[in-house]
N, C-alpha and C positions, 0 to 999 in steps of 0.2 A: 412534447410530452410523450408522444408515441415512441420517439427515439429512446427515451429513458426506459420505458417499459420493455423494449426490445433488448436493451443492454442488460437490464436486470433479469430477463428471461435467459439470456445466454449465460450470465453468471450463475444462475440457479442450476442450469443444466450441467455446467462444468462442475459445480460443487456436488451435484448428485452423482456424477460420474466418479469423482474422487471417493465419495462415500460408498458407492456400490462396489468399486474395484479394490477397496482396502488400502487406498493410497492416503487415506485421511490422516493417519498417524504421521507419515512423512511430510505431508503438506502442512500440518500443524506445527511441526518442528521448524520447518522453513519459514512459516509465517511469523513465528515468535522471534526467530533470528532477525528477520527483516524488520520487524516492528522495533526491536531494540536499536538496530542500526539507524533507522530513520529518526527515532526519538533523539539519539545522540547527535545526529546531523542537525536536526532542528534546534536543539539547545545550543550547539556550537555556532550555528548561524545567527542566533539571537545575541550571543555574547560578543561576536566579532562586529566592529563598527562597519557600517556600509561604506563602500569606497566609490560613491557616486561622484558626480561633478561637484567641484568645490566652488562655493560662492566667495566672491571677493568683496 
C-alpha cells in the first residue's frame, strides 16, 4: 500500500513539473497519440486468435 502511495506521489510530481514548465500541451498531444495506438493494438489483439498450445 505504501509502495502505491509513493508511485502516485512521483507521478503527481512529474505531472506538476510538466504543468509548471509549460510542457503540458506537448505531453497531452503525445498522450493522445499513445492512447490511440494502444487502443488499436488492444482491439487487434482481441481480433486475432491466440496461438497457444493446441489440444489434441
